[in-house]
N, C-alpha and C positions, 0 to 999 in steps of 0.2 A: 504494500500500500504506500502511496507516495507522500501524502501530506501528513505532517505531524500535528497533533492537537496543540492549540496555543492557549487554552484555558486550563486551569487546574482541575483535574478529575482524579478518579481512582488510578493509582500508579500503574496497575496491571492493564487497565484499559488503554492508557496512554502508550504503554509498551507495545500493545498489539498494533497500534497505529504507527509507532515509530520504528518497527521492525526489529528492535533489539531491546532486550531487557536483561537486567542482572540484579542479583542481590549481593551486596557486600555485607556479610553477616558477622564479621568481627575483625578487628584490627590489632588485637593485642593478646598476649599469651595468657592473660588472666581473665579472658572472656567467660561469660556464663556457659555452663555445660549444656544447658537447654534453653530454648527460646520459648516465649509465651505461646501457649496453645490457643491462639485466637486468630480469627480472620478479620478482626476490626483494625482498620488502618486510619491513623490520624494524618490529615493533610496539613503539613506545616510548610506549604509552598511559600517561597519568598522569605522564610525565616533564615537567618544566617546560621552557619554551622555551630558556633558556640552556643547560641540560644537553643538550637535543637538538641545538642548534647545535654544541656541542663534540663530541658523538658523531658527527655527520655529518662534521665536519672531520677528526677524528682516527681514526675507526674505519670508519664505514659507507662514506664516499666511497672511501678507499683500498682497502677490501675489495671494491668493485665493486657494492655494493647499488644496486638501481634506485629504491627509494622508502622512505619512512618514514611510518607511520601515527601520527597524534597525536590527542589527546583534543579534545573540542569546545572551541573558543576563546572562545565567547560568555560573557557574564557569567551566573553562576548563583548559586543560593542557597548560603550558607555555613552548613553544619550542624555542630554541636558534634562534635568527633572527626574531622571531615573524611572521611566514608565515601566510597568510590569513586563512588557513584551521584549525589552532589550535582552533579557536572558535567553530568548528564543532566536537570537540573531548571532550565531557563533562566529568568532574570529579565529579561533584555534581550538585544539582538542586537549590542551593540558588542563589541569584541575585548579588553576588559580583564577578565580572568577569573582562575580559580584557578591556571592555569599561567604567568601573567605578564601584562604589559601589551601593548597594541597594538604599541608600538614594539619590544618584545622579540620578539613574534610575527613582525613584519616582518623583523627582523634574523635570526631563526632561519631563516626561509624563504630569505633571501638567502645565508646561510652554507651551508645544505644544497645549494642549487642550485649554488653555487660549487664544491662538492665533488662535483657530478654526481648528486645525490640529489633525487628528486622528493618533494613533501610532499602526503600525502592527509589530509584533514581531515573529521572528523565534523561533521554539522550536524543539530541537533534542531529540528524545525519543527512538530510536531503537538501538543505539549503544553507547559505551563509548569511551575511548581513544584507540589509536592504540597499539596492543600487541607488535609491533616492535619498540615502542618508548623507549628511555632510560631515559627521563626526568620523574621525579615523583613530579614535582613542578607545582602547579596550580596558576592561577592569584589571586584567592580568599582565598587560604590557605587550600583547602580541602585535606584530606589525601587519598592517593590511591597508588596502584602499577599497573604495566601494565601486571600483570598476573591474571587479573580478580578479583581483590579485591578493592572495592570502598566503604569503611565503611561510608563515609559521605553521600553517596547516598543510602546506605542500600543494596548493592549488594555484593555477594560472588561468587566464581567460579561456584557454582551450577546454577547460574542464566544466564550462557552464553553457547552458542553453542560451541561444540568442537568435535574433532575426538576421537573415532569412534562413539560415542553415537548419534551424530546428523549429522555432516559433513562427507561425505564419503572420503574426501581428507585428507591425513595424515598431510599436512601442514596447514589445516583449511582454505585454500583459495579457491575462486571460480576459476575453470579452464574451466568449460563447461557452457556457458551462456544459453544453450538450456536445461540444466538439472535443473528442478524445485527445487529439493532438495538442490543442490549446491547453487542456487541463494538465497534460503530462509534460509538455515541453515549453510552456510559457511561465511567466513569473506570477506568483500569488502575492499581491500587495507589494510588488517591486522587490521581493526577496530574491537574491541571486541564486538561481535554480541550478543545482548540479546536474550534470549530464546523465544520460539514460539510466535505466534501472540498475545496471551493473555498478555505477558509481555510488548509488544509494544502497542497494541491497547487498552488495558484495564488498566493494572497497571501503564504503563508509562504515560498514559493520566491522571490518578488520581494523581500520584505524581506531575506532572507538574501543574495541577489545584490547588492542595493543596499549592504548593510553591507560586503561584500568588494570592491566595485568600486574604491575608492581604493587598496586593497592590490594588487589585480590590475593596476591601471594602471601600477604601478612595475615590473612584470615584463617581461622581454625575451621571454617566451614564455607569456603568460597563457592558460589553458585552462579553459573551463566546460563541464561535461557535465550537462545536464538529463535526468533519467530519466523518460521518458514511457511510453507503452503503445500497442500497435497498436489498442486500443479507442478511442484518440483519432484514428485514421486514418479520415477520411471515406471515402476510397477503399476501405478494407477493410470498414468497417461497411456500406457500400452495395453490396458485391459479394456476390451470393447464394451463390457458391461458397466464400466465405471464412468460417471459423469465427467470426470477430468479428461477422458479421451475425446470429448466433443469440443473442448475449449482450445482455440488457436491462440496461444500466447507464448511465442517462441522466446522473446527476450525475458519476459517476466518468469516463465516456467524454468528456463535454463538458469536464471539468476538464483532462483530458489533451490534448484538442484545443487548449485555451487555452494550455497549455505550449508546443505547437508554434508558435503565433503569437508568444508571448513570446520564444521562442528566436530566431525570425527578426528580430524588432524589435531585440533586444539585439545580434544579429550585425551588423545594419545600423548601429546607433548606435555600435558599438565595433569597427570593421573591423580593428583591429590584434589583437584577441583572437580566439581560435578558440572559438566558442560553438555547440554542437550539441546535438541531442536524440536520445536513443537509446531503443530498446525492448529490454529485457533478455529478453523472452519470458515465457511462463507458467511461473513458477518455483515449486517446492514449498516452501511456508512453513507456519508454524503457522496463519496467518490463513486459508489456503484448505484446511486439513486435509491438507496435503502432497499435494494432487491435481495439482499442476503436473507437467509432463512433463520438467522438467530440474532439476538441482541448483542450489543457490545459486552455487556456483563457476562453473557453465556460464552462469548468468544474468549473472554479473559480467564475463564475458569481453569483451563489447562495451564496457562502461563502462571497463574497464582499457585497452582498445585506444585508445579515443577520448581518454582522459585523458593519453595519452602521445604525442599527435601533436605535430609541430613547427610552427614559424611559417608554413610553407608548406602546412600541412594544410587540410582543408576547414573551412568555417564556414557557419552558417545551414542545416545539413542535418538530416535526420530519417532514421534508419537503424536496422537491427538487425544481427546478426552476419553476415547474408548479403548485405547491401547496402542501398541506398536504399529507403525505404518511401514509398508514396503518401500525400500530405497528407490 
């Protein structure tokens, strides 16, 4: 799915939209041996890391909360007046951002886990800052311009959609929401739109995972959940009786198949981590005109379940809510 949510909602629902979710479940050796057995999540979106650490220790943990959702931790543009949305305009993928430094983030996750509370984190991987922004200042000091140059993230103009190569509109904006090409290859609200599905679904996922690996490595129970699709299942797509066999989506399907292989290789390279890929199912969203057969909450169920597995849970698997899927 291409567009990430820009308003705070349940973390796992956002993860289903953003294609990548993970839980950083502890960052120190003295973390709690067990996490609170609860599905209740506190939304502390736009709280800074130190304040969240305090809330976990003094309120959420003792009250039995299962998790806390937090804002995107990557470096982002700093806009005058600090509107809520500037954290959804990434400038780089390091963890020094509006809510605090990388070390403060690490400490916050450790404090929350010690209190029995999981941490769910937003990750924005499909676009960068707005091309209409004048600020070239980020919270963490990343270098960038708003004409598609983000050296700290490794992006150059060639990495972005533009007119006329991709977007049919001369202003690069979406004008017709019933036009698939415009929706997928033009800019939403002037946000610099990264090139085709592989840049978002594959390369964006790898960059985000790589950025968080040092943090996850400090966890006693690190979990990564990659959000795939049954359209990436060769077994399903080649089965005449399966509905996936009727869908022509070469770029999207092959990008999701790549996520399956990436999941397996990460799981083999980091055997102490629990790294799995899940298919949330065909979920009703704005992008598909709400034609999906299930709600966002139903689609998030398998993501939530796999995000809460323990150290003895499965790794290197591909599944949906009903069980393992064929590769």
